[in-house]
Structures are given as structure tokens and as C-alpha cells.
C-alpha positions in Angstrom: 24.5 -36.5 114.6 27.3 -34.5 113.2 27.4 -34.1 109.5 30.8 -34.0 107.8 32.0 -32.2 104.8 30.8 -29.1 102.9 27.7 -28.8 100.9 28.0 -31.0 97.8 27.2 -29.9 94.2 24.2 -27.7 94.2 21.0 -28.5 92.4 20.8 -27.3 88.9 24.5 -28.0 88.1 23.2 -29.9 85.1 21.5 -28.4 82.1 18.2 -27.3 83.5 15.4 -26.9 81.0 16.5 -30.0 79.1 13.0 -31.5 79.5 9.7 -30.0 78.5 7.1 -30.3 81.2 5.2 -33.6 80.7 1.6 -34.2 82.0 1.5 -35.3 85.6 0.7 -38.9 86.2 -2.8 -40.0 87.2 -2.8 -43.0 89.4 -4.5 -44.4 92.6 -0.9 -44.8 93.9 1.7 -42.2 94.8 4.1 -43.0 91.9 7.6 -42.1 92.9 11.3 -42.8 92.4 14.2 -43.0 94.9 16.1 -39.9 94.2 19.7 -41.3 94.3 18.7 -44.1 91.8 18.7 -41.2 89.2 21.6 -39.1 90.5 23.4 -37.9 93.6 22.8 -34.4 92.3 19.4 -33.8 93.9 18.5 -31.0 91.5 19.0 -33.3 88.5 17.2 -36.2 90.2 14.2 -33.9 90.9 14.3 -32.5 87.4 14.1 -35.9 85.8 11.4 -37.2 88.2 9.2 -34.2 87.7 9.7 -32.9 84.2 10.6 -36.1 82.4 8.8 -38.8 84.4 5.8 -36.7 85.3 5.9 -37.6 89.0 4.7 -35.6 91.9 6.4 -37.8 94.6 10.0 -38.7 95.3 11.6 -40.9 98.0 14.6 -39.4 99.8 17.6 -41.5 100.6 21.0 -40.1 99.5 21.7 -36.5 98.5 25.0 -35.1 97.3 26.9 -38.3 98.2 25.6 -38.2 101.8 23.1 -40.4 103.6 20.0 -38.3 104.3 20.4 -38.5 108.1 23.7 -36.8 107.7 22.5 -33.7 105.9 23.2 -30.4 107.6 20.8 -27.5 108.0 22.0 -25.8 104.8 21.6 -28.9 102.8 18.1 -29.5 104.2 17.1 -26.0 103.2 18.5 -26.5 99.7 16.7 -29.8 99.3 13.4 -28.1 100.5 13.9 -25.4 97.9 14.5 -27.9 95.1 11.4 -29.9 96.0 9.3 -26.8 95.9 10.8 -25.7 92.6 9.9 -29.0 91.0 6.6 -29.4 92.8 7.6 -32.7 94.4 6.5 -34.2 97.7 8.5 -36.7 99.8 6.9 -40.1 100.1 9.1 -41.0 103.1 12.6 -40.8 104.6 14.4 -43.9 103.4 16.6 -44.1 106.5 19.1 -46.8 107.3 17.6 -47.4 110.7 18.4 -50.8 112.2 20.6 -51.9 109.2 23.2 -53.0 111.7 24.4 -56.1 113.5 22.4 -57.2 116.5 24.6 -56.9 119.7 25.7 -60.2 121.1 24.8 -62.2 118.0 27.3 -63.7 115.5 28.4 -61.3 112.8 26.1 -61.7 109.8 27.6 -63.2 106.6 25.3 -60.8 104.6 26.2 -57.5 106.3 27.0 -54.6 104.0 29.6 -52.0 105.0 28.5 -48.4 104.7 25.8 -49.0 102.0 24.2 -45.8 100.7 26.5 -43.7 102.9 25.4 -45.3 106.1 28.0 -46.4 108.6 26.3 -46.2 112.0 26.7 -48.5 115.0 24.0 -50.2 117.0 24.7 -47.7 119.8 23.9 -44.8 117.4 20.5 -46.2 116.3 18.5 -44.1 118.8 20.2 -41.1 117.3 19.5 -42.3 113.8 15.8 -42.7 114.7 15.6 -39.3 116.3 17.3 -37.7 113.3 15.0 -39.5 110.8 11.9 -38.4 112.7 13.2 -34.8 112.6 13.8 -35.1 108.8 10.3 -36.5 108.3 8.9 -33.3 109.9 11.2 -31.1 107.9 10.2 -32.8 104.6 6.5 -33.0 105.6 6.1 -36.8 105.3 4.7 -39.1 107.9 6.8 -42.1 107.0 10.3 -43.4 107.8 11.8 -46.6 106.4 13.6 -49.1 108.7 15.0 -52.7 108.7 15.4 -55.4 111.3 19.2 -56.0 111.5 21.7 -57.9 109.4 20.5 -61.5 108.7 21.5 -64.2 111.1 21.7 -67.9 110.3 19.6 -68.5 113.4 17.8 -65.4 114.6 15.5 -67.3 117.0 17.5 -66.6 120.2 17.4 -62.8 119.4 14.0 -62.4 117.7 11.9 -61.4 120.7 14.4 -58.7 121.6 14.5 -57.5 118.0 10.8 -57.3 118.0 10.9 -55.3 121.2 13.3 -52.9 119.6 11.1 -52.4 116.6 8.0 -52.0 118.8 9.8 -49.4 120.9 11.0 -47.4 117.9 7.5 -47.6 116.3 6.0 -46.2 119.6 8.5 -43.3 119.5 7.6 -42.6 115.9 3.9 -42.8 116.7 4.3 -40.1 119.4 5.5 -37.8 116.6 2.7 -38.8 114.2 5.0 -40.9 112.1 4.8 -44.5 110.9 7.9 -46.8 110.5 8.1 -48.8 107.3 9.8 -52.1 107.8 11.4 -53.1 104.5 11.8 -56.8 103.7 15.5 -57.0 102.7 17.4 -60.0 101.6 20.4 -59.1 103.9 18.2 -58.6 107.0 16.1 -60.9 109.2 12.9 -60.1 107.4 13.5 -60.9 103.7 10.3 -62.3 102.2 6.6 -61.8 102.3 6.3 -64.9 104.5 8.8 -63.6 107.0 7.2 -60.1 106.9 3.8 -61.6 107.9 5.4 -63.3 110.9 7.3 -60.1 112.0 4.3 -57.8 111.7 2.1 -60.3 113.6 4.7 -60.5 116.4 5.4 -56.8 116.7 1.7 -55.7 116.6 2.1 -51.9 116.5 -0.3 -49.4 114.9 2.8 -47.4 114.0 4.7 -50.1 112.1 3.8 -51.0 108.5 5.6 -52.9 105.7 7.7 -51.4 103.0 6.8 -54.3 100.6 9.7 -55.0 98.2 8.9 -57.8 95.8 12.4 -57.6 94.2 14.0 -58.4 97.5 11.6 -61.2 98.1 12.4 -62.7 94.7 16.1 -62.4 95.4 15.5 -64.4 98.6 13.9 -67.2 96.6 10.2 -66.4 97.1 7.7 -65.9 94.4 6.6 -62.4 95.6 3.4 -62.3 93.7 1.1 -64.0 94.2 2.7 -66.2 96.9 4.4 -63.7 99.2 1.8 -61.0 98.7 -1.1 -63.3 99.6 0.4 -63.9 103.0 0.6 -60.2 103.9 -1.9 -58.3 106.0 -2.9 -55.9 103.2 -3.9 -53.1 105.6 -0.3 -53.0 107.0 1.4 -52.4 103.6 2.4 -48.8 103.8 5.0 -48.4 100.9 6.1 -50.5 97.9 9.5 -50.6 96.2 9.6 -51.4 92.5 12.5 -53.3 90.9 12.8 -56.5 88.9 15.1 -59.5 89.1 16.3 -62.3 86.9 17.8 -65.7 88.0 21.6 -65.8 87.5 23.4 -69.0 88.4 22.5 -69.8 92.0 21.5 -66.3 92.7 19.7 -63.3 91.2 20.6 -60.1 89.3 18.6 -56.9 89.1 16.7 -56.1 85.9 14.7 -53.2 84.6 11.0 -53.3 85.5 9.1 -55.7 83.2 12.3 -57.6 82.1 12.5 -59.9 85.1 10.6 -62.8 86.7 8.2 -60.7 88.9 4.6 -60.5 87.8 4.5 -56.7 88.4 1.3 -56.2 86.3 -0.4 -58.7 88.6 1.0 -57.1 91.7 -0.1 -53.6 90.6 -3.6 -55.0 89.9 -3.8 -56.6 93.3 -2.7 -53.5 95.1 -5.3 -51.5 93.2 -7.9 -54.2 94.0 -7.0 -54.1 97.7 -7.4 -50.3 97.7 -3.7 -49.6 98.4 -3.1 -45.9 97.9 0.4 -45.3 99.2 3.7 -45.1 97.2 4.9 -47.3 94.5 8.5 -46.2 94.3 11.0 -47.1 91.6 14.2 -48.5 93.1 16.1 -49.1 89.9 19.2 -51.0 91.2 19.8 -52.4 87.7 22.8 -50.7 86.1 22.6 -51.9 82.5 21.6 -48.6 81.0 25.2 -47.3 81.2 24.5 -44.6 83.9 22.1 -44.4 86.9 20.0 -41.8 85.0 19.7 -43.9 81.8 19.1 -47.1 83.8 16.3 -45.4 85.7 14.8 -44.0 82.6 14.6 -47.5 81.0 13.3 -49.1 84.1 10.7 -46.3 84.5 9.5 -47.0 80.9 8.9 -50.6 81.9 7.2 -49.6 85.2 5.0 -47.1 83.4 3.9 -49.8 80.9 3.1 -52.2 83.7 1.1 -49.6 85.6 -0.9 -49.0 82.4 -1.5 -52.7 81.9 -2.8 -52.9 85.5 -5.1 -49.9 84.7 -3.3 -48.0 87.5 -2.1 -45.2 85.3 
């Protein structure tokens, strides 16, 4: 996949050394943050995650205003250098795999155009998968995030074929020693815990796990914990996104962790009880802090408090 443009702003363009080193977090989970929720400047994002938040893990999605699957060799090398500098490890490659319309189906009313720098066609998805698997190897992670196509009013006529596509992709990932993480996403055909349980049961691949996102489930009208979570096969949860939501009119808005309707302390307790040990990754989304960095800082403060309440920190 051809990458366009020159290398973006290099890491460290901000004021390095602004933060004194804080103690690293002690948790049964891999506590992380999605890098571009803090900044598109990858160096600044890593500096905040490591030196201010005390994290040892980070989720990779967009760097220097480019989707991760579009990074060129020079940018990959620079990102690797930055991760080493800040002693951070990648939880997964948060790829845009299968966040496209299903061919032959009506165009989805919920489709997003070029979200997070992704503007790939269905015909390019095999290439996106191949690239994401290469990046997983480059960044020494065994996980790649995916979706299951823009949401249809009636997916039933296409569901079996979608499941076949997921199963085939998971098989290809498995051949490389990598697990696909299917995210429940409000704009896609698997949006809630209830729908995720059905999809995982239908696909039945040892190389496909769930990226459980209670925020997306809440925005889809489900009570994610305990209702949605209780429906999930716990052994197939391979990643967890952390954001909060509040009701707004007929819909939902994002909120900092702990300021919304989701019982996150209960969710963290349940994950700990069920011996989950993969990532809990802050996906701020909320923009009320005035800047992505400050919004993430405030949401992290709430997440840290909730993890402590759950005796998971």
C-alpha cells in the first residue's frame, strides 16, 4: 500500500523533559492509551503516556496525521525508536480493517468517510490485512483490531458471507501467529455485547477475539455492564477500550471516564475476577478538556481512580 506525503513532525518536537518520571503502574491488566487520543505527534503522545501516566503499553492507530497502515519505512523506524526511548510496548495495531461497505448491500446510513485517516475500499481490504499483519510483526505485537463492515438496516442476507470473510482473515492472521480483535462498533454490524456474542459464536475461530468496547455498546443502547458483558464468552475477550458516555437527547455523547453512565468500576472488577489480563486501553473521544492532550489527561484521572476502586491498580 503506497504511503503518501513526507515524514510528519518528528517526535520530540514538543518540550521534552516536561514531566518527571512517575512510578510505573502495577495492574493485572496492560493499562494503555490509544496514541492519537493524546496527540498526532507520536513523540509527545509517548512522552505523556510513559512519563506522566506511568504506562508501559500504548495502542497504535494514527501517527503524524497518517493512519498506521499508511506509514512508510522511515516513519516505522522512527516510531520504533520512540517506543524504545519511552520504554513502551504496543498492545495491538488498531487497524481500520473491514470498516467499509459490504459489496452488493445498500449503502450504510452510518458509514463514516475517512475516519482516522482511513479511506480504503473493499477491494483493498486484503492489502490492509497484509499490511496490518506486517506492522504487528514490526511493532512486536500479536494483535490486530478489525471491524465487521458498516452497519446495515438488515444484515441478515449478507451475514453468512461477512462471517466467512472474518473467518478467512482470522485464519490468515493465525498463520502469522496473530489474533484479530473484532471491535463492537456502533456504526458496524456488531455494535453491542449481545451482537458480539452472536458473531463470535458464528465465526468460531481460535484466531478471532473481541475488542470489548463498553462505550460503543452504551452508545448503541445497551447497558454494557453487567448486561452486555454477561453475554460474552469471557475467554474470547482479547482487548478492552475504555471511554464513557452520557445520554444526550435521543442519543449519546462521550464523557471522561467516571463521569458517564457506565459502571466502569464494576466492569474492571469483573474483568479481574474473570482473570482477564490483556489491555484496558483509554480511548478518550471526549473533547471537553479543550485539547486532546488535556481531555485525555482528565479522562485518565477518572480511569485511574476507577481501576483503584476495582483494586486493579
